[in-house]
LUMZA-77988 format. One record per residue: x, y, z of N, C-alpha, C in turn; residue in one letter. Coordinates in steps of 0.1 Angstrom, whole numbers, plus 5000, padded with zeros to 4 digits. Atoms other than C-alpha are relative to their C-alpha. Layout:
XYZXYZXYZa ...
END
This chain:
500649895007519649005204500550004985m 499450005014522049005174499649884992s 500450125007521148645166498550014995r 501449985004517448735165499950094988r 500049905011518049035142500549934987i 499550075011520148805120499049904994g 501150095005517248555117499050084993r 501049915006514848835109500550044986i 499449965013517148965081500149894990l 499950125009517748615067498649964995l 501450035004513948545067499550104989r 500549905010513348875048500749984987a 499350035013516048795022499449884993v 500650125006514548445016498750044994i 501449965005511048595013500150094987t 499949925012512248854988500449924988l 499650095011513848584966498749924996v 501350075003510548384968499050094993m 500949915006508548694959500550024985v 499549975014510848764928499749884991a 500250125009510548394916498549994997i 501450015002506748394921499550114990l 500349905009506548724903500449974985n 499550045013508548584874499149894994f 500850115005506448264871498550044998g 501449965001503048434875499650044987l 500449945013503148624843500549914988f 499550095011504848334823498949894998r 501050105002501848104828498850054993v 501149945007499448354812500249974985i 499850035014498748264776500650124992p 499449895008500748454750501450035005g 498749954996504248614752500250144994d 499849865005505648964745500150014985p 499849995014506548884709498649994993a 501350015007503048774699499150125004s 500849894996501449054719500450134992l 499649885006503549324704499950004984l 500050015014503849194668498749954994l 501250075005500648994665498950104997g 501149915002498449304668500450124991g 499549895009500449514643499050014988a 500949985011498449664614500649934988r 499450065011500949534589500149855002t 500050154999501149164581501449965006s 498850064994503648984604499949855000v 500050155001504548624597500449935013t 499650084988504948344622501550005001d 498550005000508648334612500650125006e 499549884994509148694622499750005015q 500350004986507448644655500949905007i 499150104994509548334662501550065000e 498649945000512748524652500150105011a 500049904989511748804677500149935013q 499950084988511248534704501449965003r 498650044998514748404698500850125004q 499249884997516148754698499950055015n 500249964987514548824732500349885010w 499750124991515548474746498849935005g 501250064995511948364750499949854996l 500050145004512748034733500849915009d 499250074990515047934761499249955011r 500850054989513847724791499750105010p 500449914989511947914818500949995012l 499150024989514047754845501149904995f 499649884992516847814851500350124991p 499449905008517748024820499350145001d 500749885000515048284818499850065015q 500249954986514548294856501350065005a 498849944996518248364862500250134994l 499949875007518248634836499150115006d 500949904994515248794852500550055014y 499549964987516748784887501250094999l 498949925002519948924874499750144996s 500449865004518249214856499350075011a 500849934989515949284886501050065010t 499049954990518949314909500750134995l 499349885006520449574884499050114998q 501049905002517149764884499450014987g 500550015013516249664849498749925001d 501350075000512449584849499449984986l 500550025014512049574811499450124995g 500649895007510149784787498549985000y 501550005000506449874787499549974986s 500750035013504149744759499250124996f 500949895003501650034762500850134997k 499249885002504250314766501349954993f 498950065008506550184739501350085001r 498749934999510250264744500350055014g 499849954987509750354781500449895009r 499650104990511550164809498949995010h 501050024990509150014834500450075013v 499549944987511350144863499850154999a 500249855002511050504848498550035002d 501449984999507250474846499649995014l 500450024986506950354882500550125008i 499449894993509350624895499250134997l 500749885004507350884876498750015007e 501350004993504050784892500149985015r 499950034985505350694927499850125009l 500249894991505551044942498550035003p 501449974998501851104936499349915009a 500650104991500950784953500550015014t 499449994987503250834982499350125008i 500749884994501751184988498649965004v 501450034997498151054986499949905011l 500250104990498450735006500850035013v 499249974988501150855029499350105009g 500849904992499151155040498849945006l 501250074994496050945044500349915011a 499650094989497950695065500350085012q 499649924989499350965087498750055008f 501349954994495851115093499349885007i 500750124994494350765099500749955013a 499350054988497050655123499850105012i 500249904990496850975143498650005006l 501449994995493050995146499549865005c 500550144997492350615146500549945012g 499350064988494850505172499650075012v 500449934988494050785196498549985004m 501550024997490250735193499849865004l 500150144996490650355195500549975014g 499450014987492850375226499050065011v 500949944991490450615243498749925002y 501250085000487450405234500249875008a 499850124993489050095248500350025015g 499749964986490250275280498750035007w 501349964994486750405286498949914994r 500950095006484850095276498650025006r 501449994996481050115277499550145000g 500449864999480950495275499450044986g 500749955012479250715249501050014988a 499050005010482550765230500349874994v 499750145004483150395229498949954990d 501150055009479750315214500050074987h 500049935012479850595189501249974991a 498850035008483450525178499949864994a 500150145005482850155175499049994988t 501050015011479650195154500550064987g 499649935012481050445130501249934994v 498850065005484450265127499649874993s 500450125006482749935119499350034986l 500649965013480650115092501050044990a 498949965009483750275077500949884996l 499150125003485749945079499349914990y 500750095009483049755060499650074987s 500449935012482550025033501250004991t 498949995010484649995001500550154999p 499549865001486950294998499650074987s 500449945013486050344961498550055001f 501449954998482350384972500050135008w 499949874993483350644997500550114991l 499549905009485350814970498950054991g 501149965008482250824947499050085007m 501049934992480050944975500650155003l 499449874998482551234982499950084988l 500149935012482651324946498650064997v 501449965003478851334943499650125009v 500449894990478451554975500850124998i 499249884999481451784975500550064987f 499549965013482351804938498850034991s 501149985010479151754918498950095006t 501149934994476451884942500450145005a 499649874994478252154962501050084992l 499049935008481152234938501150065008g 498949954991483552294967501449964996w 498750065003486352064956500049934986l 499950085012487551914923500049855003p 500150154998486951544919500749924989g 499450075012489251464889501450054999y 498649965004493051464883500750065012g 499149944990495851634902500150154999a 499949855003495751984886498850044991y 501049945009493152204869500750044987s 499549965013493652274832500450155000p 499649875001495652584826500750065013g 499449954987497152604862501550054997a 498649945002500352824863501049925007n 498950084995503452614867500950085009v 499149944991505652704896499550115009g 500649904992503252934913499349955013s 500750044988501552934947498649954997l 501350055004498252884929500049864996d 499950145004499552564915500049905012l 499950094988500352424950498650005006a 501350004994496952534963499049924992l 500950085009495252374933500349855002d 499650144997497152054940499449955013y 500650034987495952054976498549984999l 501550015002492352104965499749874993r 500350135006492551804942500349895009h 499650114991494251604969499049975011l 500950014988491551664996499149884999a 501050115001488851424984500649865000l 499450134999491051124976500749965013p 499450024986492951165009498949975010v 501150034990489651175028499549864998t 500650135003488350865010500949895006a 499050104995491550665018500050005016v 499849994985491850795054498849955007a 501250044993488250725063499949855001l 499950155000488650355054501049955010g 499050054991491850325073499750045015l 500449974986490550505104499249895007i 500850114995487950235108500849885005g 499150114996490649965109500850035013q 499249974989492850145134499250015013y 500949994988489950225158499649865005v 500450144996488749865158501149925007v 498950074994492149715164500550065013v 499549934988493349975189499049985012a 500950024989490149945209500049865006r 500050144996490249565210501349975008a 498750024993493949575221499950065014a 500049934988493349825248498949945010m 501050074991490149645261500649875006s 499450124994492249325266501150045010d 499049964991495049515283499550045014v 500549944988492949695309499549895010v 500550114991491749355323501149915005t 498950084995495249215329500350025015e 499749994986496449145364500950115004d 499149894996499249395363499450145000y 500849874999496749675356499350015014m 500750004986494849575388501050035010v 498949974990498149575407500450154999t 499649865001499049915393498950095007a 501149934994495650045404500149995015r 499950024986496149895439501250085006a 498849934995499550075442499750155000k 500449864999497750405438500350094988g 499749925012498750505403498750064994l 501249935006496450755386499749944986t 500450055013494550675354501050034989g 499049965010497050875333501349925001g 498750084998500050695348499849864995q 500350145004498450355343500049994984m 500150005014497650445307501350014993l 498849975007501050575297501149905003m 498950094995503350345318499749854996r 500350145001501550015313499149974988h 501150045009498450005291500450034985a 499849955014499450205260501149924993f 498950075006502750035253499749854997r 500450135003501349685256498949984990n 501150005010498349765235500550034986a 499549965013500549885207500549894991m 499450115008501849545196499149974988l 500850035012498849455173499850124991p 500249885008498449815163501350024991v 498749995008502149825151499949914988v 500150095011501449515130499150064989t 500949945010498549685113500650124993l 499449885006500450015108501149964990i 498950045010503449845092499549934988t 500650075011501349625070499450114990l 500749905008499349925058501150104994n 498949915006502550135053500749934988l 499550075011503749855030499250024987g 500849985012500849935007500150154996y 499949865004501850305005500550014986v 499449995014503950254974499149934990v 500950065010501250034958498850094997a 501149905002498650304962498649935002g 501450054999494850274966499550004986a 500350015014494150144932498650054996i 501449965003490350184933499750155002t 500249864998490450524948500750094990v 499349935011493050644923499250004987e 500850015013490850514895498750095001a 501249914999487750704909500450144998v 499649865001489651034911501050034989f 499049985010491850974881501350065005a 498849954994494851034903501249944993w 498950055008498150994884501149935008p 499150074992499750744907500249864996g 499750145004500750374908498749934998i 501350065002497050274912499550034986g 500549975013496150454880500949934989g 499150075009499150304862499749854999l 500450145000498049954873498749984992t 501350015008494550014858500350014985v 499649985014496150134825500749874995e 499350125004498449834824499149884999a 500950125001495649584831499250014987l 500849985012493549734803500849974987n 499250025011496449714779500849875000a 499250134998497749374791501550034999r 498649964999501049544798500749925011d 499550094990502649254816501350055007y 498849954993506049414822499750105011p 500349894990504549714840499349935012v 500650074989502249484861501049925008l 498950084993505249264869500850095009q 499349914992507149564881499350055012g 500949954989504249694902499949905010i 500250104990503649364918501349975008f 498750024993507349324926500250115010l 499949884991507349674941499149985013l 500950034989504349574962500549905009l 499550114992505849254974501250045008g 498849954992509149424984499650095011v 500449914990507349695002499449935012s 500750074990505249455022501149925009i 498950084993508349235031500850105009v 499349914992510149545043499250065011m 500949964989507149655063500049905011a 499950104990507149325080501349995008n 498749994994510849355087500050115010l 500149894990510249685104499249965012i 500850044989507449535124500749915010a 499250104992509649245136501050075009d 499049924992512349495147499350085011l 500749914990509849725164499449925012a 500550084989508449435185501049995011y 499050014990511749405202500250125009g 499949884992511649765213498850025009l 501249984992508049755225499849895011l 500250114990508149415243501349935002d 498750064997511349305260500049844999p 500150145001510048945260500449954986r 499750045014510448935222501549984998v 498650005002514149005225500749875006r 499450114993514748695246500049884991q 
END
């Protein structure tokens, strides 16, 4: 057991190092460098000699490997992700930490709703295969699964914000909201409703499809026939045997999706102008702010690796055969 956990942790560490190296190289193969981007677009005349002097000052004239790569890895381990081009003078880590809470609230709440509703509905549909609930849940889930979340977001804005006027469809707060009051919290929840619904609807489709397929496979296994022959009730068979075994692929999907919580739903945040990591990504792309993009991609890679680590450890708890 301990040897298996050690292998999992070692694999995670190696993957994190590879993610960091790939993240370093990805933005170095793009034409241009920070000196030319920052100084070349200045309104005042900047000579080539000044740009080259700045490159030397920042160490960009040194070889990519191993000099700049080692400097990058060392700075990353210390939490130094560099400075933003667009938000001049701001640390990338500060910008990400500033936007991260809004994304965690949005995507985290949507994930919770989707897991709760999607898994329960998928398990029931797979347990009662061929019934009315199964047909309805499968059809609706496939439709939601194949629909882009940003299109769902725009549809929700058109219906509930533009046409009906029930909920706001832009930003996190209304202009002039009182800071520190109960009205401010209620206003935040009203702004949160539509983007959470857009993200949750897309995720519910995934969970229903995967949970139903897993449960449909489990109910046909020989041990389920044996349990029925022993006189176990449907509820006992579901909770003692079927549910736990059907959760393995669902856990994989849940942990992978949880890895994307910190990255945010970029398209949905863009539709609703939500001030999270997704919105920051769009701003950095438009401004060619490579340090910010590099920091966001690193955060995404680390979160996915950690989510896979949690999934590997959870397998051992759900299935004793994995621990052997």
